[in-house]
C-alpha positions, -999 to +999 in steps of 0.1 A: -001+002+000+010+035-009+012+069+019+024+101+001+034+130+023+052+158+014+091+170+037+080+196+059+104+220+078+101+205+114+113+172+091+146+183+085+177+191+101+198+223+094+215+213+059+171+211+051+179+169+047+154+147+065+165+139+101+173+100+098+148+093+123+120+106+105+121+079+084+109+058+112+080+083+117+071+083+082+073+044+080+047+042+109+024+063+097+025+042+063+016+012+087-011+034+102-030+036+068-024+002+059-042-010+090-066+016+085-077+004+048-090-029+067-103-013+094-080-020+116-070+013+138-046+015+168-076+026+186-097-002+177-073-028+186-067-013+215-108-010+224-121-040+206-089-064+216-069-048+240-041-051+223-012-030+210+016-036+187+053-017+196+080-017+179+109-041+193+133-031+167+136-013+137+165-009+108+165+013+081+193+016+054+194+053+037+205+052+003+199+088-010+183+124+009+150+134+012+153+173+014+127+200+022+095+199-002+102+167-016+073+147-024+081+109-006+061+077-012+062+048+014+053+016+004+049-007+040+037-043+042+037-067+067+057-097+068+063-128+092+032-128+110+031-151+139+004-152+170+032-132+189+045-106+165+050-095+127+077-078+109+068-044+086+089-036+055+089-001+042+104+013+012+108+047+006+107+066-029+115+097-042+079+106-060+096+130-085+126+106-094+107+077-088+138+070-068+142+048-037+161+065-012+153+041+020+150+007+031+137-002+064+115-031+087+101-031+120+097-056+144+064-056+165+052-077+196+017-079+207+011-068+243-020-070+265-026-033+274-036-040+312-008-061+318+018-047+294+035-080+290+039-102+253+004-120+244-007-137+214-032-130+193-058-159+177-090-155+160-106-125+139-075-100+150-052-126+137-070-133+102-073-093+099-033-095+101-033-124+079-052-110+055-031-076+051+002-098+050-014-118+019-027-086+002-006-060+003+021-061-013+049-034-023 
């Protein structure tokens, strides 16, 4: 799935290049949009399933800088789903040149929001994540 944004002033450093940590924020926004497309917002997960999906590890490779006012396309897809968690992979592209500028991956763990301990999902929630994993391709 594709999420688009324009690099704003608060995304860049003194040299007007996107600050490296902002790529993670961009990726998380794209991942949230993927979930919303399947009617599974973080709010719904919390309220209906009492589950959250914190990032427990992230890896990003920066291939070329994004700059102020660049339009970016972020592709996000869920990979390696289990009842315990999932990985989400990202490709970030500078729209004007259609150039791949960053790749990344986040590792998520399902947690119970009452105990804040790791949990496993099943039933409807697992089926929704599995549908997303199968249908959303970059």
